[in-house]
Legacy VTK file of the C-alpha trace (Angstrom):
# vtk DataFile Version 3.0
C-alpha trace
ASCII
DATASET POLYDATA
POINTS 248 float
-11.982 -7.019 18.041
-8.377 -7.278 16.596
-7.462 -3.597 17.091
-3.976 -4.247 18.247
-3.169 -0.527 18.687
-6.278 0.164 20.744
-7.319 3.131 18.569
-10.452 3.907 16.495
-10.438 1.602 13.507
-9.783 3.248 10.102
-10.447 -0.152 8.554
-12.703 -2.852 9.988
-13.287 -6.280 8.586
-16.053 -8.493 10.015
-16.406 -12.143 8.912
-15.204 -11.353 5.546
-15.388 -14.102 2.960
-14.375 -14.425 -0.635
-15.143 -17.318 -2.926
-14.191 -18.058 -6.521
-15.547 -20.681 -8.808
-12.520 -22.305 -10.487
-13.295 -25.016 -12.919
-16.716 -25.726 -11.275
-15.078 -25.916 -7.807
-15.556 -23.310 -5.152
-12.249 -22.000 -3.652
-12.662 -20.214 -0.368
-9.840 -17.600 -0.514
-11.140 -15.800 2.633
-12.952 -17.965 5.092
-14.224 -15.433 7.684
-11.666 -12.765 8.424
-12.277 -10.188 11.227
-9.638 -7.472 11.587
-9.332 -3.830 12.762
-6.608 -1.527 11.557
-6.460 1.831 13.350
-5.323 5.008 11.676
-1.599 5.449 11.722
-0.680 1.692 11.932
2.114 0.045 10.116
0.968 -3.456 9.460
2.479 -6.349 7.442
0.066 -8.996 6.035
1.890 -12.241 5.552
1.176 -15.850 4.510
2.112 -18.554 2.116
0.904 -18.798 -1.459
-2.834 -19.511 -1.302
-3.246 -18.119 2.273
-5.559 -15.385 1.040
-3.294 -12.421 1.552
-3.546 -11.198 -2.079
-7.345 -11.541 -2.042
-7.422 -9.503 1.135
-5.255 -6.866 -0.342
-7.550 -6.604 -3.337
-10.610 -6.228 -1.160
-8.848 -3.706 1.113
-7.843 -1.696 -1.862
-11.442 -1.772 -3.314
-10.140 -3.607 -6.376
-12.481 -6.600 -5.535
-15.510 -7.097 -3.481
-16.090 -9.750 -0.791
-18.579 -12.598 -1.126
-19.965 -11.904 2.328
-19.099 -10.066 5.489
-18.502 -6.364 6.241
-15.731 -4.023 5.095
-15.883 -0.542 6.614
-13.409 2.208 5.671
-13.711 5.367 7.746
-17.083 4.159 8.907
-18.513 3.701 5.288
-19.725 0.132 4.329
-17.832 -0.493 1.076
-20.443 -2.866 -0.256
-22.974 -0.164 -0.403
-20.870 2.117 -2.500
-21.369 2.653 -6.325
-18.563 1.997 -8.857
-17.833 5.786 -9.072
-17.698 5.966 -5.254
-15.194 3.103 -5.087
-13.078 4.730 -7.893
-12.980 7.862 -5.759
-11.771 5.990 -2.745
-9.080 4.291 -4.743
-7.891 7.733 -6.125
-8.235 9.735 -2.855
-7.922 7.518 0.078
-5.498 4.648 -0.943
-1.939 5.003 -2.456
-0.852 1.953 -4.212
2.723 0.695 -4.523
3.360 -2.461 -6.568
6.259 -4.741 -7.003
6.698 -3.930 -10.576
6.456 -0.131 -10.092
3.853 0.330 -12.865
5.381 3.411 -14.293
4.832 4.904 -17.815
8.012 4.114 -19.701
7.802 7.167 -21.866
6.902 9.674 -19.229
9.329 11.340 -16.868
9.146 10.911 -13.083
7.150 14.187 -12.695
4.418 13.161 -15.080
4.280 9.678 -13.597
3.573 11.275 -10.106
1.066 13.685 -11.626
-1.208 10.955 -12.956
-3.530 10.477 -9.960
-4.010 14.210 -9.798
-4.953 14.250 -13.477
-7.597 11.666 -12.770
-8.717 13.708 -9.916
-9.181 16.762 -12.108
-6.607 19.067 -10.471
-5.425 22.189 -12.449
-2.093 21.619 -14.258
-0.162 24.317 -12.229
-1.423 22.837 -8.917
-0.709 19.284 -9.779
2.801 20.100 -11.000
3.514 21.742 -7.626
2.051 18.892 -5.660
3.942 16.291 -7.738
7.284 18.237 -7.185
6.575 18.305 -3.484
5.965 14.489 -3.492
9.176 13.769 -5.361
11.225 16.048 -2.988
9.759 14.125 -0.146
11.372 10.788 -1.322
14.660 12.450 -2.214
14.248 12.686 -5.958
14.071 16.402 -6.374
16.950 16.243 -8.898
15.400 13.243 -10.863
12.134 14.738 -11.887
12.870 14.895 -15.647
14.310 11.382 -15.627
12.391 8.647 -17.401
12.134 5.162 -15.658
14.838 3.660 -17.804
17.206 6.367 -16.593
16.486 5.547 -13.007
17.727 2.639 -10.815
15.282 0.153 -9.323
15.223 1.912 -6.003
14.720 5.260 -7.592
11.808 3.829 -9.781
10.105 2.470 -6.643
10.620 5.798 -4.822
8.823 7.475 -7.888
6.025 4.883 -7.254
5.853 5.865 -3.601
5.766 9.589 -4.541
2.897 8.785 -6.934
1.148 6.876 -3.995
1.571 9.938 -1.736
0.717 12.652 -4.078
-3.154 12.603 -3.406
-2.380 12.642 0.320
-4.256 9.377 1.006
-5.117 7.912 4.371
-3.548 4.562 3.445
-0.443 3.407 1.626
-1.000 -0.134 0.346
2.046 -1.947 -0.866
2.143 -5.345 -2.547
5.692 -6.988 -2.294
7.204 -3.540 -2.747
10.846 -4.843 -2.441
10.383 -8.047 -4.612
12.395 -6.645 -7.677
15.097 -4.945 -5.482
18.368 -6.068 -4.026
18.683 -6.272 -0.288
20.312 -2.815 0.237
17.863 -1.075 -1.999
14.866 -2.948 -0.518
15.903 -1.789 2.979
16.066 1.798 1.739
12.535 1.486 0.527
11.289 -0.067 3.774
12.983 2.825 5.608
10.954 5.178 3.489
7.722 3.407 4.478
8.801 3.792 8.146
9.303 7.530 7.673
5.987 7.885 5.956
4.265 6.095 8.801
5.855 8.508 11.337
4.138 11.313 9.439
0.746 9.864 10.268
0.030 7.568 7.257
-1.362 4.166 7.733
0.932 1.727 5.906
-0.135 -1.731 4.908
2.457 -4.063 3.366
1.533 -7.379 1.800
4.569 -9.762 1.672
5.782 -13.276 2.135
9.318 -12.056 3.249
10.032 -12.044 7.010
12.610 -9.357 6.520
10.176 -6.969 5.028
7.612 -7.793 7.737
10.208 -7.052 10.553
10.036 -3.345 9.696
6.302 -3.131 10.538
4.755 -2.543 13.988
2.305 -5.247 13.588
2.272 -8.540 11.744
-0.965 -10.463 10.663
-0.380 -13.895 9.299
-2.986 -15.656 7.234
-3.329 -19.416 6.494
-6.161 -21.049 4.570
-8.110 -17.827 4.406
-8.115 -17.255 8.159
-5.964 -15.130 10.487
-3.509 -17.497 12.040
-1.777 -14.806 14.288
-1.883 -11.109 14.992
1.273 -9.923 16.753
2.706 -6.376 17.653
6.342 -5.933 17.186
8.779 -3.843 19.282
12.223 -2.335 18.738
11.715 -0.682 15.372
14.227 1.813 14.104
13.306 4.908 11.938
16.063 6.383 9.732
15.989 9.347 7.232
15.477 8.661 3.529
18.787 8.380 1.516
19.664 11.438 -0.462
18.784 11.237 -4.185
22.341 11.017 -5.313
23.023 7.776 -3.399
22.957 4.401 -5.239
19.597 2.736 -5.281
LINES 1 249
248 0 1 2 3 4 5 6 7 8 9 10 11 12 13 14 15 16 17 18 19 20 21 22 23 24 25 26 27 28 29 30 31 32 33 34 35 36 37 38 39 40 41 42 43 44 45 46 47 48 49 50 51 52 53 54 55 56 57 58 59 60 61 62 63 64 65 66 67 68 69 70 71 72 73 74 75 76 77 78 79 80 81 82 83 84 85 86 87 88 89 90 91 92 93 94 95 96 97 98 99 100 101 102 103 104 105 106 107 108 109 110 111 112 113 114 115 116 117 118 119 120 121 122 123 124 125 126 127 128 129 130 131 132 133 134 135 136 137 138 139 140 141 142 143 144 145 146 147 148 149 150 151 152 153 154 155 156 157 158 159 160 161 162 163 164 165 166 167 168 169 170 171 172 173 174 175 176 177 178 179 180 181 182 183 184 185 186 187 188 189 190 191 192 193 194 195 196 197 198 199 200 201 202 203 204 205 206 207 208 209 210 211 212 213 214 215 216 217 218 219 220 221 222 223 224 225 226 227 228 229 230 231 232 233 234 235 236 237 238 239 240 241 242 243 244 245 246 247
């Protein structure tokens, strides 16, 4: 068991493997990963290019399926679920934050944050209130009607974080979330993740940057499709989110 926090596992991998056929050659992206992540964890998954971290993220986010092994989320074996059930998990249990923000350019911040609720079938009035609440929570209450090109990079990423939070998921899964941001703005985004984590969300950040990983409580390093190390960190500091009028 790799449950570094000692709690009940929200996510459990056992002997997870993933193979790809590339030009007639089998590539072993994951070569037998076993890992437990308890509820409320803040974990960074690291590794060099080709280590398997992106593949693990895709499996974790139910965007891809393993070749073999077990992935249980809240006790449910993911391999046994239908496509519709997997889509429901992606919509309800996992909030995604990407390096490139993935915002609709012609829609304002409010509509971008509403999107998961539209897919979930929530009534217009209710989803507007929920989206407004999410934007307030990331310090963008006065930027709701701004389109992405009217926002700074940090503000666009905070819109993406609000969108990830709006369905009140169990897990926030972030892929290189500061990759397109300067150092100061990137640190503000990482502070936002720390604050989200203190509210009880499980935060999983996939990164190759040591500075990003230093904000997590726990760092798992992959190499050649295997876990190389699994270390708990101490001395983290949590600060409030910046006000929406600040630069970034």
